[in-house]
C-alpha positions in Angstrom: -0.5 31.7 23.1 -1.8 30.1 20.0 -3.8 27.0 20.2 -3.7 24.5 17.0 -7.0 22.7 16.7 -7.2 19.9 13.9 -10.8 19.4 13.1 -12.0 16.4 11.2 -13.4 17.7 8.3 -15.5 16.6 5.7 -13.9 13.1 4.8 -13.9 11.5 8.3 -16.9 9.3 7.5 -15.2 8.3 4.3 -12.1 7.1 6.4 -13.9 4.8 8.3 -13.1 1.9 9.6 -10.2 3.8 10.7 -11.5 6.6 12.2 -14.1 4.7 14.1 -11.3 4.9 17.1 -9.6 8.2 16.7 -9.7 11.5 14.9 -8.5 11.7 11.4 -5.6 13.5 12.4 -4.0 10.6 14.3 -3.9 8.6 10.9 -0.4 7.8 9.9 1.0 8.3 6.4 4.9 8.6 6.0 6.9 8.4 9.2 4.5 10.9 11.0 0.9 11.0 12.0 -0.8 13.7 10.1 -0.9 15.5 13.7 2.6 14.8 14.5 3.2 16.7 11.0 1.6 19.9 11.9 3.2 20.1 15.2 6.6 19.7 14.3 6.4 22.4 11.1 4.2 25.1 13.3 6.3 24.3 16.6 2.6 24.1 18.5 1.0 21.2 20.2 -2.4 20.5 18.5 -5.6 19.1 20.3 -8.5 17.8 18.4 -12.2 18.9 17.3 -13.7 15.5 17.1 -16.9 13.7 17.4 -18.7 13.7 21.0 -17.9 10.3 21.8 -13.8 10.4 20.8 -13.7 14.0 22.6 -12.9 12.5 26.3 -10.2 10.6 24.7 -8.9 13.7 22.3 -9.9 16.9 24.1 -10.1 20.2 22.7 -8.3 23.1 24.3 -9.2 26.3 23.3 -7.7 30.1 24.0 -7.8 33.6 22.9 -6.0 32.8 19.7 -7.3 29.6 18.3 -5.8 28.4 14.7 -8.1 25.5 13.4 -6.8 23.3 10.2 -8.4 20.6 8.8 -6.9 17.3 9.8 -7.4 15.8 6.3 -4.7 18.3 5.0 -1.0 17.4 4.7 1.3 20.1 4.8 3.6 21.8 2.3 5.6 25.0 2.2 3.3 27.1 0.5 0.1 25.8 2.5 2.0 26.3 6.0 3.0 30.0 4.8 -0.4 31.1 3.8 -1.8 29.3 7.1 0.8 31.6 9.5 -0.3 34.4 7.9 -3.8 34.3 8.6 -4.9 37.0 11.2 -7.8 36.7 13.8 -11.2 36.2 11.7 -9.7 35.2 8.7 -10.3 31.9 6.7 -8.6 29.8 4.2 -10.9 28.3 1.7 -10.0 26.4 -1.7 -13.5 26.2 -3.7 -15.9 26.3 -1.2 -14.1 24.1 1.2 -12.8 25.3 4.5 -9.1 24.6 5.3 -8.0 26.7 7.8 -8.8 29.8 10.1 -7.7 31.8 13.2 -10.4 33.1 15.4 -10.3 34.5 19.3 -13.9 33.2 19.7 -14.5 31.1 23.0 -16.4 27.9 20.9 -14.0 28.1 17.8 -16.2 25.7 15.6 -18.1 28.8 14.9 -15.8 29.1 11.7 -17.2 25.3 10.7 -20.7 26.4 10.9 -22.3 26.9 7.2 -23.5 30.2 6.5 -21.7 32.0 9.1 -21.3 35.6 8.2 -18.2 36.9 10.6 -14.6 37.1 9.3 -12.6 37.4 6.2 -12.4 34.6 3.6 -9.2 34.3 1.5 -8.9 31.7 -1.6 -6.4 29.4 -1.5 -5.3 29.1 -5.0 -3.3 26.1 -5.5 -3.7 22.2 -5.3 -4.0 20.6 -1.5 -2.9 17.1 -0.7 -5.6 15.7 1.6 -6.2 12.5 2.9 -9.7 11.6 1.9 -10.0 7.8 1.8 -8.4 5.1 3.5 -6.1 4.2 0.3 -4.7 7.6 0.1 -2.5 7.0 3.3 -0.6 4.4 1.0 -0.8 6.5 -2.4 0.8 9.2 -0.8 3.2 7.1 1.6 6.0 7.0 -0.8 6.3 10.9 -1.0 5.3 11.5 2.9 8.2 9.2 4.1 10.5 11.6 2.1 9.2 14.6 3.5 9.0 13.5 7.1 12.5 12.0 6.5 13.9 15.6 5.8 12.1 17.0 8.7 13.1 14.8 11.0 16.9 14.0 10.0 17.9 17.9 9.1 20.9 18.8 11.1 21.1 15.4 12.6 23.8 12.3 12.2 22.8 8.5 11.9 24.3 5.9 14.0 26.7 4.5 11.6 25.4 1.1 9.9 27.4 -1.7 10.7 29.8 -3.4 8.7 28.1 -6.7 8.1 25.1 -5.1 6.4 25.2 -4.2 2.1 24.0 -0.7 1.2 23.0 -0.1 -2.3 21.6 3.6 -3.6 22.5 7.0 -3.1 19.6 8.4 -1.1 20.3 8.4 3.0 19.9 5.7 5.7 19.2 6.8 8.9 19.4 4.9 12.6 18.4 6.3 15.7 19.1 5.8 18.9 19.2 2.2 20.0 18.3 1.0 16.4 20.0 -2.3 15.3 20.5 -3.8 12.2 22.3 -7.0 11.3 23.1 -8.8 8.2 20.4 -6.8 5.9 20.7 -5.6 2.4 19.2 -2.1 2.3 18.5 -0.4 -1.1 18.0 3.3 -1.2 18.1 4.0 -5.1 14.4 4.6 -5.0 14.5 6.7 -1.9 15.6 6.7 1.9 15.2 4.2 4.8 14.6 5.4 8.3 15.2 3.0 11.2 13.3 4.4 14.6 14.3 4.5 18.1 15.6 0.8 19.4 14.0 -0.8 16.0 15.5 -4.0 15.3 16.0 -5.2 11.7 16.8 -8.7 11.8 19.5 -11.1 9.7 18.8 -11.7 6.0 16.1 -8.9 5.9 15.7 -7.1 2.4 14.7 -3.5 2.3 14.0 -1.3 -0.5 13.4 2.9 0.6 11.1 4.9 0.8 10.6 2.7 3.8 10.2 3.9 7.8 10.3 1.5 10.9 8.5 2.8 13.8 10.2 3.0 17.0 10.5 -0.3 19.0 9.6 -2.1 15.7 11.0 -5.3 14.4 11.7 -6.7 11.0 11.8 -10.3 11.4 14.5 -12.6 9.8 14.4 -13.0 5.9 11.6 -10.3 5.3 11.2 -8.8 2.0 9.8 -4.9 2.3 9.3 -3.3 -1.0 9.0 0.7 -1.6 6.6 3.0 0.3 5.9 1.1 3.4 5.9 2.3 6.8 4.8 1.6 10.0 4.3 3.4 13.7 5.7 2.0 16.8 5.8 -1.6 18.0 5.0 -3.5 15.0 6.3 -6.7 14.0 7.0 -7.3 10.1 7.7 -10.5 8.1 7.0 -12.1 4.6 6.8 -10.0 1.6 5.3 -6.3 2.1 4.9 -3.9 -0.6 3.3 -0.3 -0.5 1.6 -0.5 3.0 0.8 1.4 6.4 0.8 0.2 9.6 -0.7 2.5 12.3 1.0 0.9 15.1 1.3 -1.9 17.6 0.1 -4.7 15.1 1.8 -8.1 13.8 2.3 -8.9 10.3 4.9 -11.1 11.7 4.8 -14.3 9.6 5.0 -15.1 5.9 2.6 -14.0 3.4 1.7 -11.0 1.2 0.5 -8.0 2.3 0.2 -5.4 -0.6 -0.9 -1.6 -0.9 -3.0 -2.1 2.2 -3.5 -0.2 5.6 -3.5 -1.8 8.9 -4.9 0.0 11.8 -3.7 -0.6 15.8 -3.5 -3.8 17.5 -4.2 -6.1 14.6 -2.5 -9.3 14.0 -2.1 -11.5 10.6 -1.8 -14.8 11.4 0.9 -17.2 9.5 0.7 -17.0 5.6 -2.3 -14.5 5.5 -2.1 -13.2 2.2 -4.0 -10.1 0.4 -4.8 -9.9 -3.3 -3.9 -6.6 -4.3 -4.6 -6.8 -8.1 -7.6 -8.0 -10.1 -7.2 -11.0 -12.5 -9.0 -8.5 -15.1 -6.6 -5.8 -13.8 -9.9 -3.5 -13.5 -9.8 -0.8 -10.9 -10.6 -2.3 -7.5 -14.0 -1.0 -5.6 -14.0 -0.9 -2.4 -16.9 -0.7 0.4 -17.6 3.0 1.4 -19.7 3.9 4.9 -21.2 6.7 4.2 -22.7 5.9 0.7 -23.3 2.2 2.1 -22.3 0.8 -1.4 -18.8 -0.3 -3.0 -17.0 2.8 -5.2 -14.1 2.9 -7.3 -10.7 3.8 -5.9 -9.5 4.4 -9.2 -6.6 2.5 -8.5 -5.5 -0.8 -10.3 -3.8 -2.0 -6.8 -5.9 -2.2 -3.5 -5.2 -4.7 -1.0 -6.9 -4.7 2.7 -8.1 -1.8 4.9 -8.6 -3.3 8.6 -9.6 -1.4 11.3 -8.1 -1.4 14.9 -8.1 -4.9 17.0 -9.2 -7.1 13.9 -7.1 -10.4 13.4 -6.7 -13.0 10.8 -6.3 -17.2 11.7 -3.6 -18.8 9.5 -3.8 -19.1 5.7 -6.5 -16.4 5.4 -6.8 -15.3 2.1 -8.2 -11.7 1.3 -9.5 -10.8 -1.6 -8.6 -7.3 -3.8 -10.3 -4.2 -2.1 -11.7 -6.1 1.2 -12.4 -3.4 4.0 -12.5 -5.2 7.7 -14.3 -3.3 10.7 -13.1 -2.6 14.3 -12.9 -6.3 16.3 -13.3 -8.6 13.5 -11.8 -12.0 13.8 -11.4 -13.6 10.4 -10.5 -17.6 9.7 -11.0 -20.4 8.0 -10.5 -21.6 4.1 -11.6 -19.8 1.1 -12.4 -15.8 0.3 -14.5 -14.2 3.1 -16.5 -11.3 2.2 -15.3 -8.0 0.8 -16.9 -6.0 3.5 -16.6 -7.5 6.9 -18.2 -5.3 9.3 -17.0 -4.6 12.9 -17.3 -7.1 15.9 -17.5 -10.4 13.3 -16.3 -13.7 14.0 -16.0 -16.0 11.1 -15.1 -16.6 7.3 -15.9 -17.9 3.9 -18.3 -20.3 5.7 -20.5 -17.4 7.6 -20.2 -14.8 10.6 -21.7 -14.2 13.6 -21.4 -11.2 16.1 -18.4 -11.3 18.0 -19.1 -11.0 21.7 -18.3 -7.5 23.1 -17.1 -8.7 26.2 -15.0 -11.5 24.8 -13.7 -9.1 22.6 -12.5 -6.6 25.4 -11.0 -9.1 27.5 -8.8 -10.3 24.2 -7.7 -6.6 23.9 -6.6 -6.2 27.7 -4.5 -9.6 27.0 -3.0 -8.2 23.6 -2.3 -4.4 24.6 -0.6 -5.9 28.0 1.9 -7.9 25.7 3.0 -4.1 24.5 3.2 -2.6 28.0 -0.4 -0.8 27.7 -3.5 -1.3 29.5 -7.1 -0.8 28.3 -8.1 2.4 29.7 -12.1 3.2 30.7 -12.0 6.0 28.0 -10.9 3.6 25.5 -13.7 0.8 26.5 -16.4 3.4 26.3 -15.0 4.3 22.4 -15.1 0.6 21.8 -18.6 0.0 23.4 -19.9 2.9 21.4 -18.2 1.8 17.8 -20.1 -1.7 18.8 -23.1 0.0 19.3 -23.0 2.4 16.3 -22.1 -0.6 14.0 -25.2 -2.8 14.9 -26.6 -2.1 11.5 -24.2 -3.7 9.3 -23.9 -6.8 10.9 -26.9 -8.5 9.2 -26.0 -12.3 9.6 
Protein backbone atom coordinates (compact mmCIF):
# COMPACT_ATOMS: atom_id res chain seq x y z
CA UNK A 1 0.00 0.00 0.00
CA UNK A 2 1.30 3.44 -0.92
CA UNK A 3 2.04 5.76 2.02
CA UNK A 4 1.50 9.44 1.21
CA UNK A 5 3.92 11.66 3.16
CA UNK A 6 3.70 15.45 2.97
CA UNK A 7 7.00 17.08 3.95
CA UNK A 8 7.29 20.69 5.04
CA UNK A 9 9.79 21.72 2.36
CA UNK A 10 11.87 24.89 2.00
CA UNK A 11 9.16 27.47 2.78
CA UNK A 12 8.15 26.43 6.28
CA UNK A 13 10.07 29.22 8.03
CA UNK A 14 8.67 31.80 5.61
CA UNK A 15 5.15 30.69 6.60
CA UNK A 16 5.62 31.53 10.28
CA UNK A 17 3.81 32.35 12.55
CA UNK A 18 1.14 30.07 11.05
CA UNK A 19 3.51 27.09 10.98
CA UNK A 20 4.70 27.43 14.57
CA UNK A 21 1.78 25.20 15.56
CA UNK A 22 1.20 23.00 12.50
CA UNK A 23 2.93 21.42 9.50
CA UNK A 24 2.70 23.28 6.20
CA UNK A 25 0.12 20.80 4.86
CA UNK A 26 -2.38 21.85 7.56
CA UNK A 27 -2.68 25.36 6.12
CA UNK A 28 -5.98 26.14 4.43
CA UNK A 29 -6.59 27.90 1.14
CA UNK A 30 -9.91 27.47 -0.61
CA UNK A 31 -12.32 25.11 1.14
CA UNK A 32 -9.78 22.43 2.10
CA UNK A 33 -6.38 22.26 3.76
CA UNK A 34 -3.46 21.36 1.51
CA UNK A 35 -3.41 17.87 3.03
CA UNK A 36 -7.12 17.36 2.39
CA UNK A 37 -6.68 18.36 -1.25
CA UNK A 38 -3.94 15.76 -1.85
CA UNK A 39 -5.81 13.06 0.07
CA UNK A 40 -8.99 13.51 -1.95
CA UNK A 41 -7.23 13.69 -5.32
CA UNK A 42 -4.93 10.71 -4.73
CA UNK A 43 -7.35 8.65 -2.65
CA UNK A 44 -4.68 8.13 0.03
CA UNK A 45 -4.44 9.06 3.69
CA UNK A 46 -1.49 11.34 4.37
CA UNK A 47 1.02 11.57 7.20
CA UNK A 48 3.53 14.30 7.94
CA UNK A 49 7.27 14.83 7.79
CA UNK A 50 7.82 17.92 9.91
CA UNK A 51 9.98 19.28 12.73
CA UNK A 52 10.60 17.01 15.76
CA UNK A 53 8.57 19.11 18.22
CA UNK A 54 5.48 18.77 15.98
CA UNK A 55 6.01 15.14 15.05
CA UNK A 56 4.24 13.71 18.12
CA UNK A 57 1.02 15.48 17.09
CA UNK A 58 1.62 14.84 13.39
CA UNK A 59 3.33 11.45 13.06
CA UNK A 60 5.00 10.05 9.95
CA UNK A 61 3.82 6.64 8.73
CA UNK A 62 6.17 4.77 6.37
CA UNK A 63 6.09 1.47 4.51
CA UNK A 64 7.59 -0.29 1.52
CA UNK A 65 6.13 2.24 -0.95
CA UNK A 66 6.42 5.87 0.17
CA UNK A 67 5.27 8.81 -1.93
CA UNK A 68 6.72 12.11 -0.70
CA UNK A 69 5.20 15.41 -1.84
CA UNK A 70 6.18 18.93 -0.88
CA UNK A 71 3.42 20.27 1.36
CA UNK A 72 3.65 23.74 -0.20
CA UNK A 73 2.39 22.39 -3.55
CA UNK A 74 -1.19 22.91 -4.61
CA UNK A 75 -2.38 20.05 -6.85
CA UNK A 76 -3.44 20.51 -10.44
CA UNK A 77 -4.23 17.88 -13.06
CA UNK A 78 -0.87 17.96 -14.87
CA UNK A 79 1.20 17.84 -11.68
CA UNK A 80 -0.92 15.04 -10.22
CA UNK A 81 -0.47 12.95 -13.38
CA UNK A 82 3.32 13.27 -13.25
CA UNK A 83 3.46 12.45 -9.55
CA UNK A 84 1.24 9.40 -10.01
CA UNK A 85 3.55 8.19 -12.78
CA UNK A 86 6.66 8.20 -10.54
CA UNK A 87 8.27 4.79 -10.10
CA UNK A 88 10.26 3.65 -7.09
CA UNK A 89 13.54 5.58 -6.95
CA UNK A 90 12.28 8.43 -9.16
CA UNK A 91 12.00 12.06 -8.07
CA UNK A 92 10.39 15.11 -9.63
CA UNK A 93 12.17 18.46 -9.68
CA UNK A 94 11.46 21.94 -10.97
CA UNK A 95 14.71 23.84 -11.34
CA UNK A 96 16.74 22.68 -8.36
CA UNK A 97 13.72 22.23 -6.09
CA UNK A 98 12.53 18.77 -5.09
CA UNK A 99 8.77 18.44 -5.58
CA UNK A 100 7.99 14.77 -5.07
CA UNK A 101 9.54 11.31 -5.05
CA UNK A 102 8.77 7.64 -4.52
CA UNK A 103 11.01 5.39 -2.43
CA UNK A 104 11.00 2.02 -0.69
CA UNK A 105 13.59 3.23 1.82
CA UNK A 106 12.84 2.73 5.50
CA UNK A 107 13.76 6.37 6.07
CA UNK A 108 12.05 8.17 3.17
CA UNK A 109 13.58 11.53 4.07
CA UNK A 110 16.69 10.25 2.30
CA UNK A 111 15.12 11.81 -0.79
CA UNK A 112 15.40 15.23 0.85
CA UNK A 113 19.10 15.02 1.62
CA UNK A 114 21.28 17.31 -0.53
CA UNK A 115 23.76 15.64 -2.84
CA UNK A 116 22.04 12.26 -2.76
CA UNK A 117 23.23 9.85 -5.48
CA UNK A 118 20.48 7.24 -5.59
CA UNK A 119 17.44 7.31 -7.85
CA UNK A 120 16.45 9.04 -11.07
CA UNK A 121 15.61 12.72 -11.30
CA UNK A 122 12.83 13.89 -13.62
CA UNK A 123 12.29 17.50 -14.62
CA UNK A 124 8.88 19.09 -14.30
CA UNK A 125 8.58 21.51 -17.21
CA UNK A 126 5.48 23.42 -16.15
CA UNK A 127 4.67 26.18 -13.65
CA UNK A 128 3.86 25.05 -10.11
CA UNK A 129 1.40 26.61 -7.71
CA UNK A 130 2.92 26.86 -4.25
CA UNK A 131 2.20 28.42 -0.87
CA UNK A 132 5.48 30.14 -0.07
CA UNK A 133 4.40 33.04 2.13
CA UNK A 134 1.36 33.59 4.38
CA UNK A 135 -0.25 36.04 1.97
CA UNK A 136 -0.29 33.38 -0.76
CA UNK A 137 -3.17 31.80 1.17
CA UNK A 138 -5.52 34.70 0.41
CA UNK A 139 -4.00 35.54 -2.99
CA UNK A 140 -4.83 32.01 -4.24
CA UNK A 141 -8.00 31.61 -2.19
CA UNK A 142 -10.55 32.47 -4.90
CA UNK A 143 -9.10 30.04 -7.43
CA UNK A 144 -8.77 27.34 -4.76
CA UNK A 145 -12.38 27.78 -3.62
CA UNK A 146 -13.49 27.11 -7.21
CA UNK A 147 -11.20 24.07 -7.59
CA UNK A 148 -12.26 22.57 -4.25
CA UNK A 149 -15.91 23.35 -4.95
CA UNK A 150 -15.83 21.34 -8.18
CA UNK A 151 -14.08 18.42 -6.47
CA UNK A 152 -16.39 18.35 -3.43
CA UNK A 153 -19.71 18.80 -5.24
CA UNK A 154 -19.18 16.77 -8.42
CA UNK A 155 -22.11 14.40 -8.90
CA UNK A 156 -23.85 15.61 -5.74
CA UNK A 157 -27.02 17.60 -5.09
CA UNK A 158 -27.22 20.62 -2.81
CA UNK A 159 -29.93 21.15 -0.25
CA UNK A 160 -32.57 23.45 -1.75
CA UNK A 161 -32.20 27.17 -1.04
CA UNK A 162 -35.17 28.34 1.07
CA UNK A 163 -37.48 30.76 -0.70
CA UNK A 164 -36.81 33.68 1.64
CA UNK A 165 -33.31 34.13 0.21
CA UNK A 166 -32.33 36.11 -2.88
CA UNK A 167 -29.76 34.66 -5.28
CA UNK A 168 -27.98 36.45 -8.12
CA UNK A 169 -25.56 35.02 -10.67
CA UNK A 170 -24.91 31.86 -12.65
CA UNK A 171 -22.25 30.14 -10.54
CA UNK A 172 -23.64 27.48 -8.21
CA UNK A 173 -24.49 27.59 -4.53
CA UNK A 174 -24.05 24.37 -2.53
CA UNK A 175 -25.61 23.79 0.88
CA UNK A 176 -24.30 20.75 2.75
CA UNK A 177 -26.47 18.63 5.05
CA UNK A 178 -27.82 20.61 7.98
CA UNK A 179 -26.85 24.01 6.58
CA UNK A 180 -29.27 26.86 7.33
CA UNK A 181 -29.58 30.06 5.29
CA UNK A 182 -32.45 32.48 5.82
CA UNK A 183 -33.32 35.90 4.39
CA UNK A 184 -29.90 36.42 2.81
CA UNK A 185 -28.57 37.81 -0.47
CA UNK A 186 -26.11 35.56 -2.30
CA UNK A 187 -24.26 36.82 -5.37
CA UNK A 188 -22.51 34.12 -7.39
CA UNK A 189 -21.71 36.20 -10.47
CA UNK A 190 -17.97 36.04 -9.70
CA UNK A 191 -17.79 32.53 -8.29
CA UNK A 192 -19.51 29.74 -6.32
CA UNK A 193 -20.65 29.78 -2.70
CA UNK A 194 -20.19 26.73 -0.46
CA UNK A 195 -21.90 26.38 2.94
CA UNK A 196 -20.58 23.51 5.06
CA UNK A 197 -22.40 20.95 7.19
CA UNK A 198 -24.56 22.41 9.96
CA UNK A 199 -23.34 25.93 9.18
CA UNK A 200 -25.66 28.90 9.68
CA UNK A 201 -25.99 32.06 7.60
CA UNK A 202 -28.24 34.45 9.50
CA UNK A 203 -30.80 36.99 8.35
CA UNK A 204 -29.69 40.03 6.40
CA UNK A 205 -26.28 38.65 5.46
CA UNK A 206 -24.88 39.55 2.06
CA UNK A 207 -22.37 37.15 0.49
CA UNK A 208 -20.46 37.39 -2.76
CA UNK A 209 -18.65 34.37 -4.19
CA UNK A 210 -16.21 32.79 -4.36
CA UNK A 211 -16.92 32.09 -0.67
CA UNK A 212 -16.73 29.02 1.55
CA UNK A 213 -18.07 28.62 5.08
CA UNK A 214 -16.70 25.70 7.09
CA UNK A 215 -18.68 23.06 8.93
CA UNK A 216 -20.62 24.35 11.97
CA UNK A 217 -19.51 27.93 11.28
CA UNK A 218 -21.80 30.93 11.48
CA UNK A 219 -22.30 34.14 9.53
CA UNK A 220 -24.06 36.54 11.88
CA UNK A 221 -26.92 38.89 11.03
CA UNK A 222 -26.17 41.67 8.59
CA UNK A 223 -22.65 40.53 7.73
CA UNK A 224 -21.09 41.69 4.44
CA UNK A 225 -18.81 38.99 3.06
CA UNK A 226 -16.98 39.80 -0.17
CA UNK A 227 -15.32 37.49 -2.68
CA UNK A 228 -12.31 35.21 -2.10
CA UNK A 229 -13.08 34.57 1.57
CA UNK A 230 -13.15 31.18 3.29
CA UNK A 231 -13.14 29.64 6.76
CA UNK A 232 -12.45 26.31 8.36
CA UNK A 233 -14.79 24.73 10.93
CA UNK A 234 -16.49 26.40 13.92
CA UNK A 235 -15.85 30.05 12.98
CA UNK A 236 -18.06 33.09 13.58
CA UNK A 237 -18.16 35.93 11.04
CA UNK A 238 -19.68 39.41 11.16
CA UNK A 239 -19.02 42.92 9.93
CA UNK A 240 -17.16 43.40 6.65
CA UNK A 241 -14.71 40.78 5.33
CA UNK A 242 -12.93 40.56 1.98
CA UNK A 243 -10.28 38.22 0.52
CA UNK A 244 -9.42 36.57 3.82
CA UNK A 245 -8.75 33.06 5.13
CA UNK A 246 -9.64 31.91 8.64
CA UNK A 247 -8.09 28.52 9.34
CA UNK A 248 -10.69 27.40 11.89
CA UNK A 249 -12.20 27.79 15.39
CA UNK A 250 -11.80 31.58 15.32
CA UNK A 251 -14.15 34.52 15.83
CA UNK A 252 -14.57 37.69 13.85
CA UNK A 253 -18.08 37.99 15.21
CA UNK A 254 -18.64 41.76 15.50
CA UNK A 255 -18.57 44.88 13.35
CA UNK A 256 -15.21 45.94 11.93
CA UNK A 257 -13.21 45.35 8.76
CA UNK A 258 -10.97 42.37 7.95
CA UNK A 259 -9.35 42.46 4.52
CA UNK A 260 -6.64 40.51 2.68
CA UNK A 261 -5.76 38.72 5.89
CA UNK A 262 -5.10 35.29 7.40
CA UNK A 263 -6.19 34.27 10.90
CA UNK A 264 -4.99 31.06 12.53
CA UNK A 265 -7.05 28.88 14.85
CA UNK A 266 -8.52 29.95 18.21
CA UNK A 267 -8.20 33.66 17.42
CA UNK A 268 -10.73 36.28 18.52
CA UNK A 269 -11.11 39.80 17.13
CA UNK A 270 -12.91 42.07 19.59
CA UNK A 271 -15.81 44.30 18.57
CA UNK A 272 -14.88 46.97 16.01
CA UNK A 273 -11.40 45.58 15.38
CA UNK A 274 -10.24 47.00 12.05
CA UNK A 275 -7.38 46.04 9.75
CA UNK A 276 -5.81 48.36 7.21
CA UNK A 277 -5.10 46.50 3.98
CA UNK A 278 -3.95 49.45 1.83
CA UNK A 279 -1.24 52.04 2.47
CA UNK A 280 -2.15 55.70 2.05
CA UNK A 281 0.50 56.04 -0.67
CA UNK A 282 -0.72 52.82 -2.42
CA UNK A 283 2.81 51.38 -2.22
CA UNK A 284 3.65 47.68 -2.00
CA UNK A 285 3.03 46.38 1.53
CA UNK A 286 5.99 45.11 3.56
CA UNK A 287 5.58 42.47 6.27
CA UNK A 288 7.82 40.82 8.87
CA UNK A 289 9.73 37.80 7.58
CA UNK A 290 10.99 35.41 10.25
CA UNK A 291 13.97 33.81 8.44
CA UNK A 292 15.53 37.14 7.47
CA UNK A 293 14.33 38.91 10.66
CA UNK A 294 13.35 41.98 8.70
CA UNK A 295 10.42 43.42 6.78
CA UNK A 296 10.18 42.27 3.16
CA UNK A 297 7.99 43.39 0.29
CA UNK A 298 4.96 41.27 -0.50
CA UNK A 299 4.69 42.76 -3.98
CA UNK A 300 1.03 43.36 -3.11
CA UNK A 301 -0.85 46.62 -2.89
CA UNK A 302 -3.26 45.02 -0.44
CA UNK A 303 -2.21 43.00 2.61
CA UNK A 304 -3.85 43.26 6.02
CA UNK A 305 -3.25 41.06 9.07
CA UNK A 306 -1.39 37.76 9.52
CA UNK A 307 -2.28 36.35 12.96
CA UNK A 308 -0.99 33.15 14.55
CA UNK A 309 -3.04 30.71 16.64
CA UNK A 310 -4.62 31.73 19.97
CA UNK A 311 -4.02 35.47 19.47
CA UNK A 312 -6.72 38.00 20.32
CA UNK A 313 -7.57 41.68 20.01
CA UNK A 314 -9.61 43.87 22.36
CA UNK A 315 -12.48 46.10 21.30
CA UNK A 316 -11.66 48.93 18.88
CA UNK A 317 -8.19 47.56 18.11
CA UNK A 318 -6.60 48.99 14.95
CA UNK A 319 -4.04 46.99 12.96
CA UNK A 320 -1.82 48.81 10.49
CA UNK A 321 -1.24 47.55 6.95
CA UNK A 322 0.76 44.34 6.82
CA UNK A 323 0.80 43.59 10.57
CA UNK A 324 2.14 40.18 11.66
CA UNK A 325 1.00 38.86 15.05
CA UNK A 326 2.58 35.72 16.48
CA UNK A 327 1.05 32.93 18.56
CA UNK A 328 -0.78 33.70 21.84
CA UNK A 329 -0.57 37.48 21.69
CA UNK A 330 -3.19 39.69 23.31
CA UNK A 331 -3.48 43.18 21.77
CA UNK A 332 -5.61 46.00 23.16
CA UNK A 333 -5.77 49.77 23.71
CA UNK A 334 -5.96 52.81 21.48
CA UNK A 335 -3.58 53.73 18.66
CA UNK A 336 -1.82 51.47 16.17
CA UNK A 337 0.41 48.77 17.71
CA UNK A 338 3.71 47.89 16.04
CA UNK A 339 3.66 46.04 12.69
CA UNK A 340 5.38 42.96 14.13
CA UNK A 341 4.04 41.62 17.42
CA UNK A 342 6.03 38.62 18.69
CA UNK A 343 4.40 35.52 20.10
CA UNK A 344 3.23 35.66 23.72
CA UNK A 345 2.99 39.47 23.77
CA UNK A 346 0.55 41.36 26.01
CA UNK A 347 -0.22 45.03 25.33
CA UNK A 348 -0.63 47.51 22.50
CA UNK A 349 0.54 50.86 21.19
CA UNK A 350 1.46 51.98 24.72
CA UNK A 351 3.91 49.07 25.07
CA UNK A 352 4.17 45.32 25.51
CA UNK A 353 5.13 42.83 28.15
CA UNK A 354 5.49 39.04 28.08
CA UNK A 355 2.22 37.12 28.24
CA UNK A 356 2.61 34.69 31.14
CA UNK A 357 2.75 31.20 29.69
CA UNK A 358 0.68 29.49 32.38
CA UNK A 359 -2.06 32.13 32.15
CA UNK A 360 -2.06 31.81 28.36
CA UNK A 361 -2.49 28.04 28.56
CA UNK A 362 -5.35 28.41 31.04
CA UNK A 363 -7.14 30.78 28.64
CA UNK A 364 -6.60 28.24 25.84
CA UNK A 365 -8.25 25.52 27.92
CA UNK A 366 -11.31 27.70 28.55
CA UNK A 367 -11.58 28.85 24.91
CA UNK A 368 -11.22 25.35 23.48
CA UNK A 369 -13.90 23.91 25.81
CA UNK A 370 -16.35 26.41 24.29
CA UNK A 371 -15.86 24.47 21.02
CA UNK A 372 -16.06 21.05 22.74
CA UNK A 373 -12.30 20.55 22.56
CA UNK A 374 -9.71 19.88 25.27
CA UNK A 375 -6.13 21.14 25.20
CA UNK A 376 -4.16 17.89 24.97
CA UNK A 377 -0.79 17.22 26.53
CA UNK A 378 0.76 17.08 23.06
CA UNK A 379 -0.71 20.47 22.15
CA UNK A 380 0.51 21.97 25.41
CA UNK A 381 4.00 20.60 24.75
CA UNK A 382 4.01 22.27 21.31
CA UNK A 383 2.91 25.60 22.80
CA UNK A 384 5.58 25.45 25.50
CA UNK A 385 8.16 24.79 22.80
CA UNK A 386 6.90 27.77 20.78
CA UNK A 387 7.14 30.00 23.89
CA UNK A 388 10.78 29.01 24.33
CA UNK A 389 11.56 29.19 20.60
CA UNK A 390 10.22 32.75 20.28
CA UNK A 391 11.90 34.28 23.37
CA UNK A 392 14.51 36.12 21.27
CA UNK A 393 11.82 38.16 19.50
CA UNK A 394 10.35 39.54 22.75
CA UNK A 395 12.66 42.50 23.25
CA UNK A 396 10.33 44.67 25.32
